[in-house]
C-alpha positions in Angstrom: 64.2 -112.2 -80.3 62.5 -115.5 -80.2 59.4 -116.5 -82.5 56.5 -116.2 -80.3 54.3 -119.3 -79.7 51.5 -120.9 -77.8 52.5 -120.4 -74.1 52.0 -122.8 -70.9 52.9 -121.0 -67.8 53.9 -122.4 -64.4 51.1 -122.1 -61.8 51.4 -120.3 -58.5 49.8 -121.7 -55.6 48.6 -119.7 -52.6 47.7 -120.8 -48.9 44.2 -119.6 -47.7 42.4 -120.3 -44.6 39.5 -122.1 -46.5 41.6 -123.8 -48.9 41.9 -127.7 -49.3 43.9 -130.2 -50.8 42.4 -130.6 -54.5 44.8 -128.5 -56.2 47.8 -130.7 -54.9 46.2 -133.6 -56.3 45.5 -131.9 -59.7 49.0 -130.5 -60.5 50.7 -133.5 -58.6 52.4 -131.3 -56.2 54.2 -132.2 -52.9 53.6 -129.9 -50.0 52.7 -130.3 -46.4 50.4 -127.2 -46.7 46.8 -128.3 -46.3 45.1 -125.3 -47.2 46.0 -124.4 -50.7 43.1 -122.3 -52.0 44.3 -120.9 -55.2 46.2 -121.6 -58.1 46.9 -118.5 -60.4 47.2 -120.3 -64.0 47.8 -117.0 -65.8 48.6 -113.6 -64.1 50.3 -110.4 -64.5 49.3 -108.9 -61.2 52.4 -106.7 -59.9 54.7 -109.1 -58.1 53.0 -112.4 -59.5 53.7 -112.3 -63.3 53.3 -115.7 -64.5 56.4 -117.7 -66.2 56.6 -119.6 -69.2 56.9 -123.3 -68.8 58.6 -124.7 -71.6 60.0 -124.1 -75.0 62.4 -121.2 -76.2 61.0 -118.5 -73.9 60.9 -120.5 -70.8 61.3 -118.7 -67.6 60.3 -115.3 -69.2 57.7 -113.8 -67.5 54.2 -112.7 -69.1 55.3 -108.9 -68.2 58.5 -109.4 -70.0 56.6 -111.0 -73.2 54.1 -108.1 -73.3 57.0 -105.7 -73.4 59.0 -107.5 -75.9 56.0 -108.6 -78.3 53.2 -105.9 -77.5 50.5 -106.3 -80.3 51.8 -109.7 -81.7 51.0 -111.1 -78.3 47.7 -109.1 -77.3 46.2 -108.0 -80.5 45.8 -104.4 -81.9 42.5 -103.8 -80.4 44.2 -103.9 -76.8 47.7 -102.5 -77.5 46.5 -99.1 -78.4 45.8 -98.4 -74.7 48.2 -96.1 -72.9 48.8 -98.3 -69.9 49.2 -101.8 -71.1 48.6 -104.6 -68.5 47.4 -108.1 -69.2 43.4 -107.8 -68.7 42.9 -110.8 -67.1 43.6 -113.2 -64.2 42.8 -117.0 -64.5 42.5 -119.3 -61.5 41.7 -122.5 -59.9 39.8 -122.2 -56.6 39.4 -125.0 -54.0 37.1 -124.0 -51.4 37.3 -126.7 -48.7 35.4 -124.0 -46.3 33.2 -121.1 -47.1 35.2 -118.0 -48.2 34.1 -114.6 -46.7 31.0 -112.4 -48.0 32.6 -110.1 -50.0 32.6 -107.3 -53.0 34.9 -106.0 -55.5 34.9 -102.8 -56.5 34.4 -101.3 -60.3 36.8 -99.8 -62.4 36.2 -96.4 -61.6 36.5 -96.7 -57.8 39.2 -99.2 -58.1 41.2 -96.7 -60.2 40.3 -93.8 -57.8 41.4 -95.9 -54.6 44.2 -98.3 -55.9 45.2 -97.3 -59.4 43.8 -100.9 -60.6 41.2 -102.2 -62.6 37.8 -103.2 -61.0 37.0 -107.0 -60.6 34.1 -108.7 -62.3 34.5 -112.6 -62.4 33.0 -115.7 -63.8 32.9 -118.9 -61.9 32.6 -122.6 -63.8 31.9 -125.2 -61.2 34.4 -128.0 -61.7 33.5 -130.3 -58.8 30.5 -129.7 -56.2 30.0 -131.9 -53.0 26.3 -132.5 -51.9 24.8 -129.5 -50.3 27.5 -126.9 -51.9 26.1 -123.3 -52.6 27.2 -120.3 -53.6 25.9 -116.8 -52.3 25.4 -114.5 -55.3 23.7 -111.0 -54.7 21.2 -109.9 -52.3 17.7 -111.1 -52.2 16.0 -107.7 -51.6 16.8 -104.2 -52.3 18.8 -102.8 -49.4 20.9 -99.8 -48.4 24.1 -98.9 -46.7 22.3 -98.5 -43.1 20.5 -102.1 -43.5 23.7 -103.8 -44.8 25.8 -102.2 -42.0 23.2 -103.3 -39.4 22.9 -106.9 -41.1 26.7 -107.2 -40.6 26.9 -106.0 -37.0 24.4 -108.2 -36.1 25.6 -111.1 -37.9 22.7 -112.0 -40.3 23.9 -110.5 -43.7 23.8 -114.3 -44.9 19.8 -114.5 -44.5 19.7 -111.7 -46.9 21.6 -113.0 -49.8 20.6 -115.6 -52.3 21.9 -118.7 -51.7 22.1 -120.9 -54.7 22.7 -124.7 -54.7 25.6 -125.8 -57.1 26.2 -128.5 -59.2 29.3 -129.6 -61.7 29.0 -127.4 -64.8 27.0 -124.5 -63.4 28.4 -121.0 -64.1 27.7 -117.7 -62.4 28.8 -114.1 -63.5 29.4 -111.8 -60.5 30.0 -108.2 -61.6 31.8 -105.7 -59.6 29.5 -104.4 -56.8 27.6 -107.6 -56.1 28.3 -109.1 -52.8 29.2 -112.9 -53.1 30.6 -115.8 -51.5 31.9 -119.1 -52.5 30.6 -121.9 -50.1 32.8 -124.8 -49.0 32.9 -127.9 -51.1 33.4 -126.3 -54.4 36.2 -126.5 -57.0 35.8 -123.7 -59.7 37.6 -122.1 -62.4 37.5 -118.2 -61.9 37.9 -116.0 -65.1 38.2 -112.3 -63.8 39.5 -108.9 -64.8 43.4 -108.6 -63.6 43.0 -107.4 -59.9 43.3 -108.7 -56.6 41.2 -106.1 -54.7 38.8 -107.7 -52.1 36.7 -106.0 -49.8 35.6 -108.4 -46.9 31.9 -107.7 -45.3 31.8 -110.9 -43.1 34.2 -113.6 -42.3 32.0 -115.9 -39.8 34.4 -114.5 -37.0 37.3 -117.3 -38.1 40.7 -117.3 -36.7 43.6 -117.7 -39.0 45.6 -120.7 -37.7 48.8 -119.0 -39.5 48.2 -115.6 -37.9 46.1 -116.6 -34.8 43.9 -113.7 -35.5 40.8 -112.6 -37.2 41.1 -111.7 -40.6 40.8 -108.0 -41.4 37.2 -106.8 -42.6 36.5 -103.5 -44.8 33.0 -102.5 -44.1 33.2 -98.9 -44.9 35.1 -99.5 -48.5 32.5 -102.3 -49.2 29.6 -100.2 -48.2 30.8 -97.5 -51.0 31.4 -100.6 -53.7 28.0 -102.4 -53.3 25.4 -102.7 -55.7 22.3 -102.8 -53.1 19.8 -103.9 -55.8 18.4 -107.5 -55.7 19.6 -109.9 -58.5 18.7 -113.0 -60.4 20.9 -115.4 -58.7 20.5 -118.6 -61.3 23.4 -120.5 -62.9 23.8 -119.2 -66.7 22.3 -121.6 -69.3 24.4 -122.6 -72.1 24.7 -125.3 -75.0 27.2 -128.3 -74.8 27.5 -129.3 -78.7 30.3 -131.4 -79.1 33.1 -130.2 -81.5 31.4 -126.5 -81.7 32.2 -123.4 -79.9 29.0 -123.0 -77.3 28.8 -119.3 -76.2 28.7 -118.8 -72.3 28.9 -115.3 -72.0 29.9 -112.2 -73.6 30.8 -109.2 -71.0 32.6 -105.8 -71.3 35.8 -107.5 -69.9 36.2 -111.2 -71.5 34.2 -113.6 -73.6 33.8 -117.2 -72.5 32.7 -120.3 -74.6 32.7 -123.9 -74.1 34.0 -126.3 -76.6 33.3 -130.4 -75.8 35.7 -132.0 -77.7 35.0 -135.7 -79.1 37.7 -136.3 -82.0 39.1 -133.5 -84.0 38.2 -129.9 -84.1 40.0 -127.0 -85.9 39.6 -123.4 -84.6 39.8 -120.4 -87.0 41.0 -117.2 -85.1 42.1 -115.2 -88.1 39.1 -112.8 -87.9 39.7 -112.3 -83.9 41.9 -109.3 -82.9 42.7 -110.7 -79.3 44.8 -113.3 -77.4 42.8 -116.3 -76.8 43.2 -118.6 -73.6 42.3 -122.3 -73.8 41.6 -124.2 -70.3 41.3 -127.6 -70.2 38.4 -128.2 -67.4 37.7 -132.1 -68.3 39.7 -134.7 -69.7 42.6 -134.1 -71.6 43.5 -133.0 -75.5 46.5 -132.9 -77.9 47.1 -129.4 -79.5 48.6 -128.5 -82.4 49.4 -125.1 -84.2 52.2 -125.2 -86.9 55.4 -126.4 -85.1 53.9 -126.3 -81.7 52.3 -129.5 -80.3 51.6 -130.2 -76.7 49.0 -131.8 -74.4 46.6 -129.9 -72.2 45.6 -131.8 -69.0 42.6 -131.0 -66.8 43.5 -127.5 -64.9 46.1 -126.5 -67.4 46.0 -123.4 -69.7 47.6 -122.5 -73.0 47.9 -118.9 -74.4 47.5 -118.6 -77.9 49.2 -115.2 -79.1 46.9 -112.7 -81.1 48.9 -113.7 -84.1 47.8 -117.3 -83.9 45.2 -117.8 -86.8 44.5 -121.4 -86.5 44.6 -124.4 -84.1 43.7 -128.2 -83.9 42.4 -129.7 -81.0 42.1 -133.6 -80.6 40.7 -135.7 -77.8 38.7 -139.0 -76.9 36.9 -136.6 -74.5 37.7 -133.4 -73.1 36.1 -129.9 -72.3 37.9 -126.8 -73.0 36.9 -123.0 -72.2 38.0 -120.5 -74.6 38.5 -117.2 -73.1 39.2 -114.0 -75.0 38.7 -110.2 -74.6 36.9 -109.4 -78.0 
């Protein structure tokens, strides 16, 4: 068995009706497809397990690695569970147009209906065009009857928090909260490992590939919704250079920001978890024992749980640090 090392993965790209061209530019891919909406950077969703990009384990899937290395990769905290699946899905989303108004089920409902995790997620805004916004929760308390009426009459958007966005804004969207990403946004999404979405409203759009309206899931969504009103603002956080700045700690993932100017050493000896480093601005040089590599904007690196220390160096970069404990 090969020695485990920090891992880069090959991104997987997906057509979306609302997608654009920015992901092609970021990753330098050639494609005639004009609507690439998502890049899955690290995934172990069934049928979409990420494959290692380089090194002795090149082309091995993330699922293969979990089966071969177990707690050495994931950490003992997670490994003791009965059903072992990688708990996170890391994406980039390019919204050239508005996404549907949607909701995701919580763990209990997702397990009941789909034998899956629920889907709580965090958005970090990388680019925002003028007048770009997100919809984040209801602006008043509603119930299933009132939401069904608003959807039927096409007025749901009026009862949601419309929040203008700029680069660096961060939003947490727990399972059950209705939401939508507006057009003109490029963002990083950290979420539970689930691909379950219930669409409430899709602006009556026709998909050019299918020539049909996309399916809505009104009854499923009504059972999943949190009907209370919510505080829609961006999460405040610090940006102290060469330090770990906490953005959020949730039951599903922890996310920190590390702005790098020069060199910084990271110590993970007390963390019983894998760590994901995601470069969101600039580029950086990474070193850990014999592993050396460069991370560019949009690239991720999965550090196995056994990794205790790492060095990062850059003239200017920002990194999201993601773990589960």
